[in-house]
N, C-alpha and C positions, 0 to 999 in steps of 0.2 A: 374537787381536787384532781379528778381525772382529766379535766380540761386545762390543767396548769402545766407550764413548762418553765423551768429556770435554767438559763444557759448563759455562758459568757463567750467572748471572742478573744482568742489568744494567738499571738504571732510574734515574729521578730519585729524590731523597730522599722517603721516605714513600709510595712507589707500591706497596709490599707485597711486596718481594723476600724478606725473612726469613719472612713468613707463608706465602708460596707454597712456600718451601723446607720449612717445617714440614709442609705438606700432602703434598708429594712423598715425604717420609720416612715419613709416616704411611701413605700409600697403598701403598708398597712394603714395608710392615711392617719397615722398618729399625729403627724404634724401637718398643719395647713401650708399651702404654698407661700403664704406671707411670712411665716416664721422660719421657712427653710433657709439654711445657709450651710456652708461647708463646716465640717467638724461641729455639728449642732450640739453634741453632748459636752464638748469641751467648753466649760463656762468661764475658765480663767483667761485673762488677757495673755498671760505668758504662754499658755498652751497654743493659742492661736498664732502668736508671733513665731514661736519656735517650730510650730507644726508638729508638736509631740503631745501625747497624752501623759499627764503627770498623775492625775487622780483617776480611780475607777469611777464610772458613772452608771447608775442603775436607772432603768426606765421600763415601764410596763406598756406592752402593745397588745391589741386584740386582733385575731386573725380568724377568718372564716375558712373552715376546711371541711368539705363534704357536708355542708349544711349545719355544721356544729361550730359554735364560737369557742376558740381557744384563747386563753390568756397567756402571753409569753412575757417573762421577766428577763430583759436583756441587760447584761453588765459588760460595758466596754472597758478593756483593761489597758494599762500602759505596756510598751514593748521594751523599753530600755532596761538594761541590767540593774541600774540603780533603783528602779521602782518595782523590783520583783516581789517585794513584800505586799504591795498593793494587789498584785496578781494572786498571791496565795490567799489573801483575804476574800477576794472575789470568788475564788474557786470553792471556798468553804460554803458559800451560799447557793451553789448550783448543783445540778445533776448531770449536766452535759456541757460540752465545749465545742465551739467551731474552731478548728485549727487552720488558720490561713497560711498559705505559702505563696509567695510572689512567683509568677510564672517565668519571669526573666532571671530571678536571682536564685531560686531553688531554696533548699533547706539551709538555714543559718544557725549559728550557735544558740541564739536565744529561743529559736523555734524548738530545739531539742530540750533545753532546760525547762521551758514552760510546759512542754508535752509531759515530761516526767513529773512535774508538779501536779498536772491534771490526772495522770494515771495513779499517783499516790492517793489522790482523793476519790478514786474509783469513779471517775466521770466517763460518760459515754462520749467518744471522740468522733466528730464528723469532719473529715478532711475536706478542705476546699482549696482549689487552685485559683488564686485571684489574679487580676490584671491579664486575662487571656487575650485581650484585644491589643496588647502592646506589640510593637514591631519585633522586639527581641524575645518573645514568649517561646519557651522551650517546653511545651506541654508533655510530650512523651517522656522526656528526660526527668522532669519533675515528678511525673506520675510514678516512674520506677523508684525514685528516691523515697517517695512517701510510702509506697508498698514495702520497700526494704525496712523503713523505720517503724511503721506501725504494724505491718503484717496484715493489712486489709486487702480486699480485692480491688482491682483497678476500677471496676464498675461502681464501687462505693464512693469514689472520689468525685466531688461535684466541681463543675467548672463555672467560674463567675467573673464578673467585672464590676467592681464597686463604683467605678466612674460612670460607665454607660448603663449599668443596671441589668446586665445579662445574668441569667441564672438565679435571680433573687427569689422567684416563685419556688424553684426547686429546693433552695436552701430552707425556705419556710416550711415546705412539705416535709423535708428530711427532719427538721427540728421536731415537728409534731409526731412523725412516725417513729424516729429512732430514739429520741431522748425519753427516758422513762418519766412518768408523772411522779411528783414528790411523794414520798411515804411519810406518814405522820398521822397521829390520832387526834382529831379535834376534841375528843372527850377527855383526853389525858390532861394532867396539870400543865400549865403554860411553860414552854421552854422556847425562848427566842434568842438567837445568837447575834450579838452586836458586831457588825462588820465595818461600820464607819460612823463618823459623827461630824457635824459642822457647827460652827458658831454663827448665830444670827443675832445681830445687835438688838432686834426688837423682841424676838421670841425666846431668847436664851439658846440652849444647846439642843439641836435636833439630832436624834439618834436614828441611824438606819439599821435594820435588823432583818433576819430571816427567821420566820416562825417554824420550828421543827415539830412541836406538838402543841395542842390546845388552841384557845381563841383569845385574842386581846380585844377588849371593848373599850369604847370611850368612857372615861369616868372611873375605870378600874383602879384599885390601889395596887401598885406594882412594886416589886423589889429587885434591886440589882444584887445578884448573889455574891459577887466578889467583894463589893464594898459594904453590903448589908443595909444600904439606905433605902427608905421607902419614899415613893412619890405617887402623885395622882396623874393618870393619863388625861391631860387636858384636851389633846387632839391626837387621833390616830388616822392613818390613811395609807394610800399607795402612791408610788412615785410615777406619775406620767411625766410630761415635759415640765409641768409644774406640780407641786404637791397637791394631791386630790384627797380631801378629808373623807373618811368613811365612818360608819357607826361601829364596825368591827373588822378586824383583820384575822383571817383563819390560817390553820396549819398549811404549810407549803408556800405561803405568800411572802413576798419581800415588801416591806413597808417602812414607814417612819413613825416616830412618836415625839410629841412635844410635851415636856413636863414642867417647863419653866426653870430648869436647872441653870444656875449662873456660874457655878464653880467648875472649872475645867477638870479638876483632879478627880471629880466624882464619877466621871464616865471613863471606862476603860474598854478599848476595843478588844473583842474576844470574851467579854463578860456575858453572862446569861441574864435575860429579863424573865422574871416569873411573877406570879400573883402573891401578894403578901399573905392572904388568908388560906391559899392552897399552894404552897411552894413546890416547885419541881426541882429536879436535880440539876447541878451545874453541868453544862456541856463542855467537854474538853475542846476548847476553842483553838486558837492559833498558838504556835510557839512564840516565845518572847523574841522580840526583834534583837538581832545582834549587830550593833553598829560596827562598821569597818574602819571608818576614818574619824579622827577626833580633831576639833579645832576650837579655839576660843572665840566667842563673839562678844565684843565690848561696845557700849554706846560711845559715840564721839564726845558727847558732853556727859560727865559723870553724874550730873543731876538727873539725867533721864533714865537712870537704872531701873527704878520702880515701873516706869512706863514700859520699858523693854521686857521686864519680867511678865507683865500683863500680856503683852503681845505674844511672847513665847508660849505662854499657857494656851492662848487661843489657837495659835498655829499648831501646837501639838495635838489639839483636838482633831484638826482636819488632816493632820499627817502623823499617824501613830508611830511611824518609823523614826521620828525625831526624838532623841533623848537628850536631856541637859541637866547640869548641876551647877551650883555656884562656884565661882573661881575669882581669885583676886590677883592682880598683877601690879608690880611696882610702877611700870611705865603707863599702864592703861586704866588702873583703878579696878572697880568692881565689874564683873561680867559673868558669862556662862561658859562652861566647858560643854560643848555639844558633840553628840555622836551622830554621824551620818552614814548612809549606806554606800556613799561613793562621792566623787568630786562633783558630778553633775547635780546630785542631790543637794550638796552644800551650796552650789551656785544658785539653785532654784530657791532654797530657803532664804538666802541673802536677798535675792530679787524680790521675793514675796514680802519680806520685812519692809523693804523700801517702798513697794507699791501699795500693798494692802494696808499697812499700818504706819506708813510715813516715817520709818525709823532709819536713820543713817548709822551704819555700824562699821566697826573695824574687825576684820577677821584675821586671826593669827595663823602662823604656819601650820598646815594640817599634819597630823602624824597618826600612826596606828598604835594600838596598845601592846606593850611588851610585858614579859614576866621577869622580874629580877629576883634571884635567889641570894640571900645574904649569907655571910659566913656563920651566922647563928642558926641557919636552917630555916629562916623566915621566907615566905613567898609574898612578894609585893607586886601588885598589878600597876604598871606605870602607863598612865594615859597622857601624861603631860611632862615635858622636860623638867619642870620644877619638882616633880615627885621622885625624880631619879635619886636613889641613895648615893652616899659618898662612895667613889670608886674603891676606896680601901675596904669598905664593908661588903662589896659585891663579890660573890663567888663566881656566878655566871649569869648571863642574860639569855632569854629565849625570845625569838621573834616569830610572828605568825607566818605560815606559808600558805599559799593558795594553789589550787589546781586550776590551771588556765587552759581553756579549750579554744583553739583558734582554727577557723575554717576559712580556707583561701584558695586561690588558683595556684597551680604548681609553679608559675613564673616567679612568685614572690617568696618561695620557701627560704632561699638564701638570705634575703633581707630580714625576714622574720626571725630566723635562727640567730643571725648576728645581733639583732636588737635584743632578743630575750637573753642571750648569753651575756651581753653587756650589762643587763639588769640582774645578774647572778642567777639566771634561770637554769634549770636542768631539763633537757629534752627527754621525756619519758616514752613517748610513742608517736609514730607517724603512720597514718593509714590513708589510703585512697578510697574516698566514698564513691567517686566516679572518676573516669579518666581526667576530668577537668577540675575536680574538687578534692582537696586534700585536708585532712584533719590533723592538727598538731596538738599534742598534749604536753604541757610544761608544768613543772613545779617551780614556783617562784616566791621570793619573799614579798609579802604584802607591801612593805615599805617602798619597794621599787616601782610599784604600779600606781601609787597614790598620786604622784604629781602629774606627769604628762605622758604616761605610757600609752594611753588610748589614742591621744592625738598623733603621737609618733607612729603608732601602728597603722593608723589610717593613711598618714602621708607616705609611709614606706611602701604601702600596697595600693596606692592610688584609690583608696576607699573600698578595695575588694576584699576586705578581711572582716570576719565577724568574730566577736570576742565574748566569752562568758567565763565566769570564774566562781569557785566556791572555796571556802576556807577549809583546810584539812588539819594541820597539826602545828604545834610550836616546836622550833628547833633552836639549838645553841647558835649564838651569833656574837660577833665582836661589835657590840653597839656602844657608841660613846655619845656623850652630850657635848654639843658644840655651842659655845656662847659667842654672841657678837658684842664687842665692846666699842662704845663711842666715847672717846676721851677717857679711856680706862674705866668707864662705867658700864656695867652689864645692862643690856636691853632685854629683859626676860621674854618679851613677846616675840623676839626674833630667834630665840634659842631653838635648836632642833636636835632630835635624836637621830643619829645617822651611823651607818656602817663605817668602821675605822678606815677601810681601804678607799672610801669615797670622800672622806671628811675634808682632806686638804684641798682637793679639787673643787668641791662644793663651796668650801669657805672662801677660796680665792675668787670664784665667780660671783659669790654673793657680795664680797667686799667691793669688787669692780662695779657691780650693779648699784650698790649704795652710793658709791662715789659719784655716779651719774645723777642720782636722784636727790641727794641732799644738797641743799643750797649752801653757798659759801657764807661763813660767818666772819666776824672781826678777828677771829683767832684761828690758828691751825687746828684741824680736827683729825685725829687718828682713828681709822676704822680698823679694828682687829677681829680676826676669828680665832678663838682659842679653845683648845681641849684641855680642861683643867687649867694648869698654869702655863702650858706650852702654847705659844702663839703660832698658828699654822699659816696665817696669811695676813697681810697688812696693806692698807692704802692710806694715803694722806690727802686731805682736802686743804689746799693752801689758803691762807688768810686773805681777806679782802684788804688791801693795803692802800693807805692814803700816802701820797708822795709828800712826806714832811720836809724834804730838802728843797721843795720848789721855790720857797721864798728866800732861800739862802743864795744870794748872788756873790760870787767871788769869795774872798776871804780864805781863811785857813781851813784845811781838811778836818781839823779837830772839831770845828763848829758843826760840820755836817755829821761827823761821827757821834757827837753828843746827842743830836736830835734823833739819830737812828737808834742809839742805845736806849734813849728815853721811850721811844716807840716800842722797842723790844720788851722793856719792862712792863709797859702797859698791856701788851698782848699776853704776856705771861700771867699777869694778874687776872685778866679777862678769862683766860683759859681755866683758871681755878674756880671761878664763880659762874662761868657761862654754862648754859645747858643747851642741848641740841634738839630742835623740834624734828620729829620724824613724820613725814607725810604718809597718808594712807597708801600711796602708790608703792612705798617701800615694802609694805607687808604683802602687797599683791605681787610685787616683783619676784619675791621668793618662789612663788608658784610657777612663774613663767621662765625660769632659768633654762637655757638650752643645754 
């Protein structure tokens, strides 16, 4: 146990966590030269393409220090705000954290929020300034920022470069010297905290855990405390680059277990593994995940619903922050109402369904959850426009507000304030961290940042703004349900819950967008946006018309009129029985309205 160290790497997005992890693995000879590649721990295609980490990855390395071999369990974490739940789970399995800060960018919003997460978990923080060999490196400036933030001494801060491998040895020494060894009693009853799980089509569900107390041996009869189910440990081991089987895993270790579980619902992240014949206490694991954004996911062919359900279960195993429940729609049939941590998270889930499980899905307009209070004094949580009670029965509606922290350069303050005020934000505080960096604190409705706030923020500040948020309270708001009607028929998948002040503008833009996307039919199509019975916007798609008078040469005008009248009647009849096909682009267009 004394030779064990569990640590993770935390930082803002793009500050070089995965690259530093590569160098640590290379330096300790964990990975041979043949297996070495960039982002070696990122095993998903998506992660490599986008250059971001989506999942936390655990790996064990051995390191010789002063003639003693130390075992280090490293967990690489994501940096994006949408995957902060992954970070919180990784922190629960560690005693220390490397806090990386980019030498050219300094401290960003996500650096601060991940640091607070680590401090809450009582972790030992080792500050590291990364990318010191870049041209724009501002080492003295960034050192002062870190000293102000953490309160450490300047000599405690390590300088490194993940790309060229400067300072890697010093980091490894600091990990051994500063991070405490795990505490735990190997003699006590077994307590292991589940922090992740993956589905393997050959072996069933593989569970990753950190043992707090006790010893887990191969062949033990184990129990999951929360579900109360018993299993046999078919294989236990530790996580090197590949899974390495062991006869036993002891207190303080991070490892995996294979029990042949096939049903995804039986494994819950945050659960405790114990022995069936000598049960230990439940560990207070992680808080329940709070989804921020809700959207419906439907199969393109309604016959593929069961298959989609299967895929969602397997995906939830691997991504514990995804929540879903059944939903039906008139336009799209059976599907799921899913909860995501943000829009990027939603995009990633959609991509993974298509790539890993070969599922083509339709995603409806995302929205956040509101609380509606009825005149009878009932409290209804509204996650979906169809759940909205009748306006007559509603006393008031409350919407979620967030506290947004934006760090940027002083040149862009005006742009950011204009953007946030247009999104109904309230400026709470403005403070200068350094002469060249300013922190703005806003309180904003969650609804406003769901769509394209992050993209706009980046474009308004030329990419020089970092953004982080946390949910605070629910407040009164004038929220209405806006329906889209095609030929006087509601398309429930395009319904949206929106603030009354923005409804007519949003409805008009959406009608214009649908007019571009929908193909012409044999009859005229009316696209309307309506709040209750009041139509706030309308566009017409004219009918494809055949020239029926072409064969009419000369003669009386009444002959031509007769043909045109006949055509008109036909169009009228068609309109009554015709239905309009909505392409997938129409649902996506809603997300990309400027």
